[in-house]
C-alpha positions in Angstrom: 189.2 33.7 174.0 188.2 30.8 176.7 190.3 27.6 178.0 188.8 24.9 179.4 190.8 22.1 181.3 189.5 18.7 182.1 191.8 16.7 184.6 194.9 17.4 186.2 196.7 18.4 183.3 194.2 19.9 181.6 193.4 22.5 184.9 197.1 23.3 185.0 197.0 24.2 181.3 194.1 26.6 182.2 195.8 27.8 185.1 199.0 29.0 183.0 197.0 30.2 180.3 195.3 32.4 183.4 198.3 35.0 183.4 197.5 36.4 179.9 194.6 38.8 180.2 193.0 37.9 176.9 192.2 34.4 178.0 188.7 33.5 180.3 189.9 30.1 181.8 188.0 27.3 184.1 189.4 24.1 185.1 187.1 20.5 185.8 188.5 18.2 188.0 187.1 16.0 191.3 189.5 18.0 193.6 187.8 21.2 195.6 191.0 23.2 194.2 189.3 23.0 190.9 187.2 25.7 189.9 184.2 23.3 188.9 184.4 20.0 191.0 182.7 16.7 189.7 182.0 13.6 191.0 185.0 11.3 191.2 184.3 7.9 189.1 185.8 4.6 189.3 186.7 4.3 185.7 186.7 5.9 182.1 183.4 4.4 180.9 181.9 5.8 184.2 182.9 9.4 183.8 181.7 9.0 180.0 178.3 7.2 181.4 177.9 9.9 184.3 179.6 13.3 183.1 177.4 16.0 184.8 175.9 18.7 182.5 177.6 22.0 183.1 175.9 24.6 181.1 175.2 26.6 183.8 178.9 26.7 184.8 180.2 27.3 181.6 178.0 30.1 180.4 179.2 31.4 176.8 178.4 30.6 173.3 180.0 31.4 170.1 183.4 31.7 171.5 186.6 30.5 170.6 187.1 27.9 173.0 190.6 25.9 173.7 189.7 22.4 175.8 193.1 21.1 177.2 193.0 17.0 177.9 195.6 14.6 179.0 194.0 11.1 177.9 196.1 9.2 180.1 193.7 10.1 183.2 190.2 8.2 184.1 188.5 12.1 184.0 189.6 12.0 180.1 186.6 9.5 179.6 184.2 12.5 179.8 185.7 14.2 176.9 183.3 13.5 174.5 180.6 14.6 176.9 182.1 18.1 177.7 182.3 18.5 173.8 179.0 18.3 173.3 178.2 20.5 175.8 180.3 23.3 174.4 179.4 22.3 171.0 177.8 26.1 170.3 181.3 27.4 170.2 184.5 27.1 167.5 186.3 24.1 169.3 189.9 23.5 169.4 191.1 20.6 171.4 195.0 21.1 172.9 196.2 17.3 173.3 198.6 16.0 175.7 200.3 12.9 175.0 202.3 12.1 178.6 205.0 9.6 179.0 203.5 6.1 179.1 206.6 4.1 179.6 206.0 3.7 183.1 202.3 3.7 182.9 200.0 0.7 183.2 198.4 -0.9 180.2 195.2 0.0 181.4 196.3 3.8 181.2 197.8 3.2 177.8 194.8 1.9 176.2 192.8 4.4 177.0 195.1 7.1 176.4 195.2 5.8 172.7 191.5 5.5 172.7 190.9 9.3 173.4 193.4 10.7 171.2 192.3 8.5 168.2 188.4 9.4 169.0 189.2 13.1 169.0 191.5 12.8 165.8 188.0 11.4 163.9 186.2 14.5 165.3 188.9 16.8 164.2 188.8 15.1 160.9 184.8 15.1 160.8 184.6 18.9 161.4 183.8 18.9 164.9 186.7 20.1 165.6 188.4 23.2 164.1 191.8 21.9 165.2 193.2 19.6 167.3 196.9 20.3 168.5 198.9 17.2 169.6 201.4 17.5 172.2 204.1 14.8 173.0 205.7 15.8 176.2 208.7 13.8 175.7 209.2 15.9 172.5 208.7 19.0 174.1 211.6 18.3 176.8 213.8 17.4 173.9 213.0 20.8 172.1 213.5 22.7 174.9 216.3 21.2 176.8 217.2 19.9 180.1 214.5 20.3 182.6 214.9 19.5 186.1 212.5 17.2 188.0 211.3 19.9 190.3 208.7 21.7 188.4 209.1 19.7 185.3 205.2 19.6 184.1 205.2 23.6 184.8 208.0 24.4 182.5 206.8 22.0 179.9 203.4 23.6 180.3 204.6 26.7 179.8 206.6 26.1 176.8 203.6 25.1 175.0 201.5 27.9 176.3 203.9 30.8 175.5 203.7 29.3 171.8 200.2 28.6 171.4 199.9 32.4 172.8 202.0 33.8 170.3 200.2 32.1 167.6 197.3 33.6 168.7 198.8 37.2 168.8 200.4 36.6 165.6 197.0 35.8 163.7 195.8 38.6 165.3 198.5 41.4 164.5 199.6 42.8 160.9 202.9 41.3 159.9 205.5 43.7 159.3 206.6 41.6 155.9 205.0 38.7 154.5 201.7 36.9 154.8 199.3 34.7 157.0 198.9 31.6 155.2 195.6 29.8 156.0 196.2 25.7 156.1 193.5 24.1 154.3 190.1 23.2 155.6 191.5 19.5 155.9 194.1 20.5 157.8 192.6 19.7 161.0 195.3 17.8 163.0 198.3 20.0 164.2 201.1 20.2 166.4 203.6 23.1 167.4 207.4 23.5 167.9 210.6 25.8 167.6 212.6 26.5 165.0 216.5 27.5 165.3 216.9 30.0 162.5 220.8 30.1 162.9 220.9 25.9 163.3 218.0 25.6 160.4 216.7 23.0 163.0 213.1 22.3 163.6 211.8 21.1 166.8 208.4 19.9 166.8 206.1 18.9 169.8 204.6 15.9 168.0 205.6 13.4 165.8 203.0 13.9 162.6 203.0 11.7 159.7 202.2 12.9 155.9 201.9 16.6 157.2 200.7 19.0 154.2 201.4 22.3 155.5 203.5 23.9 157.5 203.6 27.7 158.6 206.1 29.4 160.4 205.7 32.8 162.5 209.1 34.8 163.3 209.0 36.6 166.4 211.7 39.5 165.8 212.3 42.5 168.3 211.9 45.8 166.7 216.1 46.7 166.9 217.1 43.7 165.4 214.5 44.6 162.6 215.9 48.1 162.1 219.7 46.7 162.1 220.3 43.2 160.7 220.2 43.9 157.0 220.8 40.0 156.3 217.9 38.9 158.0 215.2 39.0 155.6 217.8 37.4 153.3 218.2 34.3 156.0 214.6 34.1 156.2 213.6 33.9 152.7 216.6 31.6 152.2 215.3 29.0 154.7 
């Protein structure tokens, strides 16, 4: 599986995925430390108009590709141009919605535009799926997070869940079956289920959700010893 990050937040997501050997990762940004460095532009519109051709550097086709994007950065203006260049692959977008309370009006506007356009791409079938993630809800879901390393902790929480979903979907379940959501269910989020407390902590406030898929990751010792576990799960 390939992960491509666009912009600072996207690059950090891609870098965090790289700790797992199953992923080939690329970070695209304007600074030299990025895997692929592109020219810095002055506006959202300029990134859209002048986004470079990266097909020589992104040499893959027919792959499962996740593109990580945060809409508040100017570079997100190149999102659609990047997706067009990757269109020969099965595309999923991981969209990070930042806390915009302290953002400028321009940042709020461009973030909304990018988020809405990407959802339309998903609805039209150009994307396999878009995962929407709100950093504020991620923080609430995982508990208190220190300022030092704040985004690293949030990113790791998101990535660990998505990675485990990939693991589960490529593993044989001990019991139960994997239900494939409808082809119309292309806009999604992820979250955490606290079984004992019966609480669901979603990472985005989706409206009118139609399908929910639960994955239970339970260690072998508990599977063998806890005679009440199956009853708890089915009851929930």
